[in-house]
C-alpha positions in Angstrom: 124.7 102.4 282.8 121.6 103.8 284.8 118.2 103.4 283.7 117.9 106.7 281.8 121.1 106.1 279.9 119.7 102.5 279.0 116.6 103.8 277.9 118.2 106.3 275.9 120.5 103.7 274.3 117.6 101.3 273.6 115.5 103.9 272.1 118.5 105.5 270.3 118.8 101.5 268.7 115.6 101.2 267.9 115.6 104.4 265.6 118.9 103.2 264.1 117.0 99.9 263.6 113.8 101.6 262.1 116.3 103.0 259.8 117.9 100.6 258.6 114.7 99.0 257.5 113.5 102.1 255.9 116.6 102.0 253.7 116.5 98.4 253.3 112.9 98.9 252.1 113.8 101.5 250.0 116.6 99.4 248.4 113.8 96.7 248.0 111.5 99.4 246.5 114.0 100.7 243.8 115.1 97.2 242.8 112.0 95.9 242.8 111.1 98.9 240.4 113.7 98.5 238.1 113.2 94.8 237.7 109.6 95.5 237.2 111.0 97.8 234.7 113.3 95.4 233.0 110.7 92.9 232.6 108.7 95.1 230.8 111.3 96.0 228.4 112.4 92.3 228.2 108.6 91.4 227.1 108.5 94.0 224.6 111.4 92.9 222.8 110.4 89.3 223.1 107.1 90.6 221.2 108.7 92.6 218.6 111.0 89.6 217.9 108.3 87.4 217.5 106.8 89.8 214.5 110.4 89.7 213.3 110.6 86.3 213.3 107.1 86.1 211.6 108.0 88.6 208.9 111.1 86.4 208.2 109.3 83.3 207.7 106.8 84.7 205.3 109.5 85.9 202.9 108.9 89.3 203.0 112.2 89.9 201.7 110.4 88.9 198.1 108.0 91.0 197.9 107.6 92.9 194.9 107.6 96.8 194.5 109.0 99.5 192.7 109.9 101.5 196.4 112.9 99.1 196.5 114.5 99.7 193.1 117.0 102.1 193.9 117.5 100.4 197.6 118.1 97.1 195.3 120.5 98.3 192.8 122.8 99.8 195.7 122.6 96.9 197.7 124.1 94.9 194.7 126.9 97.5 193.8 128.2 96.7 197.2 127.6 92.9 197.1 129.7 93.2 193.9 132.3 95.7 194.6 131.3 98.2 192.1 130.8 100.9 195.4 132.5 101.3 198.6 129.1 101.8 200.4 125.1 102.6 200.4 123.1 104.6 203.1 119.1 103.5 203.0 117.4 105.5 205.1 113.4 104.9 205.8 111.2 104.3 208.6 110.9 100.8 210.9 108.9 98.2 209.3 109.3 98.7 205.6 111.5 96.0 205.2 114.9 97.2 204.5 116.9 94.9 206.5 115.3 91.5 205.8 115.4 92.3 201.7 119.1 93.6 202.3 120.2 90.5 204.4 118.4 88.3 201.2 120.6 90.1 198.9 123.7 89.5 200.7 123.2 85.8 201.8 126.0 84.7 199.4 128.3 87.2 200.9 130.7 87.5 203.5 129.3 89.7 205.8 129.2 90.8 209.4 126.3 92.6 210.9 125.5 94.9 214.1 122.4 96.6 215.3 124.3 97.5 218.5 127.1 98.9 220.3 127.9 100.7 223.3 131.1 103.2 222.3 132.6 104.7 219.5 135.9 102.4 220.8 133.5 99.7 220.8 132.7 100.0 217.0 136.0 101.0 215.9 137.1 97.8 217.5 134.2 95.6 215.7 135.1 97.4 212.6 139.0 96.7 212.5 138.1 92.7 213.6 135.9 92.2 210.4 138.1 94.8 208.3 138.5 92.0 205.9 135.0 90.7 205.2 133.2 91.7 202.1 130.6 93.7 203.5 130.1 95.5 206.7 126.2 95.8 207.8 125.1 98.6 210.7 121.4 98.6 211.1 119.8 101.4 212.4 122.1 102.2 215.7 120.8 105.2 218.4 123.2 107.9 218.2 125.4 106.4 215.5 125.0 108.7 212.9 125.0 111.6 215.1 128.8 111.0 216.6 131.8 112.7 215.3 134.2 110.3 215.8 132.1 107.1 214.2 131.2 109.6 211.4 135.1 110.1 211.0 135.8 106.3 211.0 132.7 106.5 208.2 134.5 108.7 206.3 137.5 106.9 205.9 136.0 103.8 205.1 133.8 104.9 202.2 136.6 106.7 200.7 140.0 106.2 199.1 142.8 108.1 199.4 145.7 107.1 197.2 144.0 103.4 196.5 143.4 103.0 200.5 140.7 103.1 202.7 142.2 104.0 206.1 140.7 104.5 209.6 142.2 106.3 212.5 141.4 106.2 215.9 143.3 109.3 217.7 143.6 108.5 221.6 146.8 108.3 224.2 145.6 105.3 225.5 146.2 101.9 223.7 142.6 100.3 222.8 142.4 96.6 224.2 139.5 94.4 223.0 137.0 92.7 225.5 139.7 89.8 225.5 142.7 92.5 226.5 144.0 92.0 223.1 145.6 95.3 221.8 144.0 97.0 218.5 146.0 99.3 216.8 145.3 102.7 216.0 145.2 103.1 212.2 144.0 100.3 210.0 143.2 99.7 206.3 139.5 98.8 205.4 139.2 96.0 202.8 135.3 95.5 203.7 132.7 97.9 201.8 129.8 99.0 204.2 125.6 99.3 204.2 124.3 101.5 206.8 120.6 101.2 207.5 119.1 103.9 209.3 115.6 105.4 210.2 116.4 109.0 210.2 119.0 110.9 209.1 119.7 114.7 210.6 120.6 115.9 207.0 121.9 119.3 208.3 125.0 117.9 210.3 127.6 118.4 208.2 130.1 115.9 209.4 127.2 113.4 208.2 126.6 115.4 205.1 130.3 114.3 204.2 129.4 110.6 204.9 126.5 110.7 202.5 128.5 112.7 199.7 130.7 109.4 200.0 128.1 106.8 198.9 125.0 105.7 197.2 122.2 107.1 199.1 118.4 106.4 199.3 115.4 106.6 200.7 112.8 104.1 201.2 109.2 105.9 201.3 106.2 103.7 200.7 102.7 105.6 200.4 99.2 104.3 201.3 98.4 102.9 198.1 101.7 100.9 197.7 101.8 99.8 201.4 98.1 98.4 200.5 99.8 96.5 197.7 102.5 95.2 199.6 100.1 93.8 202.4 98.1 91.9 200.0 101.2 90.3 198.8 101.7 89.2 202.3 98.2 88.2 203.1 98.3 85.6 200.3 101.5 83.9 201.8 100.7 81.3 204.5 100.6 82.2 208.3 100.0 79.7 211.3 96.6 79.6 212.3 94.7 82.0 209.9 93.0 80.4 206.5 93.4 82.6 203.6 90.0 84.3 204.2 90.4 85.2 207.8 94.1 86.7 206.6 91.9 88.9 204.1 89.4 89.9 206.7 92.5 91.2 208.6 94.0 93.2 205.2 90.3 94.5 204.3 89.9 95.8 208.2 93.0 97.6 208.0 92.0 99.0 204.5 88.8 100.1 205.7 90.0 101.9 208.9 93.1 103.8 207.7 94.6 106.1 205.4 97.8 108.3 204.8 97.2 109.7 208.5 97.9 106.4 209.8 101.8 107.6 210.2 102.9 104.4 212.3 101.3 101.9 209.8 103.9 99.5 208.4 104.1 96.0 207.4 105.0 95.0 211.0 101.4 96.4 211.9 99.8 93.8 209.5 101.8 90.8 211.7 100.5 92.2 214.7 96.9 92.2 213.6 97.6 88.5 212.7 98.9 87.4 215.9 95.8 89.3 217.4 93.4 87.4 215.4 95.0 84.2 215.8 94.7 85.3 220.1 90.8 86.0 219.5 90.1 82.6 217.9 92.2 81.0 220.0 89.9 82.4 223.1 86.8 82.2 220.9 86.0 86.1 221.3 86.2 86.7 217.2 85.6 90.5 217.2 88.6 91.0 220.1 91.4 91.6 217.8 89.3 94.5 216.1 89.3 96.5 219.4 92.8 95.6 219.9 94.1 96.3 216.7 92.6 99.9 216.9 94.0 100.8 220.3 97.8 99.4 219.8 98.3 99.6 215.7 95.6 101.5 213.9 96.6 104.8 215.4 96.4 108.2 213.9 97.7 112.0 214.5 94.7 113.4 215.7 96.3 116.9 213.9 96.8 115.2 210.8 93.2 113.7 210.9 92.1 117.1 210.8 93.7 118.5 208.3 93.2 115.4 206.1 89.4 116.3 206.8 89.9 120.2 206.2 91.6 119.7 202.8 88.6 117.0 201.7 85.8 119.5 202.8 84.3 121.6 199.9 82.8 124.3 202.0 86.3 125.7 202.8 87.3 127.0 199.6 90.3 129.3 199.9 93.4 128.4 202.2 92.4 131.7 205.0 89.1 129.7 205.3 91.1 126.0 206.0 94.0 127.5 208.3 91.1 129.6 210.3 89.2 126.4 210.8 92.5 124.2 211.9 93.2 126.8 214.2 89.5 127.1 216.0 89.7 123.0 215.9 93.3 122.6 217.1 94.3 125.8 219.2 97.5 125.4 216.7 99.4 127.8 214.7 99.4 128.4 211.1 103.1 126.9 210.7 101.6 123.9 212.1 99.0 123.7 209.4 101.4 124.1 206.6 103.4 121.7 208.1 101.2 118.9 208.5 99.9 119.9 205.3 103.5 119.2 203.9 103.1 115.7 205.6 99.9 114.9 204.5 101.1 115.5 201.0 104.0 113.1 201.0 101.3 110.1 201.8 99.5 111.3 199.4 101.5 111.8 196.5 101.1 114.9 194.1 98.2 113.9 191.8 95.9 112.8 194.9 97.2 116.3 196.4 95.9 118.0 193.4 92.7 116.9 193.7 92.8 117.7 197.3 93.2 121.4 196.6 
């Protein structure tokens, strides 16, 4: 090989090596970003689990409130075999799951809060078909999948004295151990479905809802404060009763119906932040943390609340005009947010605001 050819060959080798190095670097970056994302998700889940563990230790399932009356009754009906199922809808952090599980502590039940495919859910139902109760807790996409809804329709209503579940497929189903699962079985277990939100416009879902006792757990601001105060009276590691009341009073004074994400978990998170501030000897840090991370408000809802409470705006048109001036949003948005606000305040407060 001549000097020229050798030089070209070396140049190409160096170029190839550079490309390989760049590809390796890109792969490393992608791997690092994926690992960082996974680590962040893991950290968030760990923090959320700490909140759930603290709630469990404080026996929040024993809180007294009329908002749980219907849910408790339907759960007991399922537990005692009076009904085949119930659906409980309501935002996260209202104590639905803990309260239901506590009611079923003497019942042979199976619980799931995750499944990957309709086939996986079908297999789970089959394997637990002879339990007393099956509990499905707020699984993403669960109540929108037509195959899943078909399983539920079969499992929640008797035909000729039997509740039959079908899975129509040309390929035999196998579980994680490679064992075959029949494509039809009779369900003996009753069911409780816990969900944050239902799409009631879905006709398949509506057909499921008509087969069960359905309730929606909604907690208005005043009742939430009543529940908070019950929790405050329970012991919490690292905080005295006075310190727990300090957290409670701060939340009560700095929130309203517009804090749409406020729930029972919010109080526990504030407790955790209060303990942290105490431990690092920064007594007011927890307040700043709480205001940033927990006591968030929908800004447009706040504006609607201010306008509704401002006596200078006497007519609906004046209120709408002020809302549009401040937000740039449409008239329809104002009425949607006003309706949302009325759900938080209740008819008596809404009447006083009008």
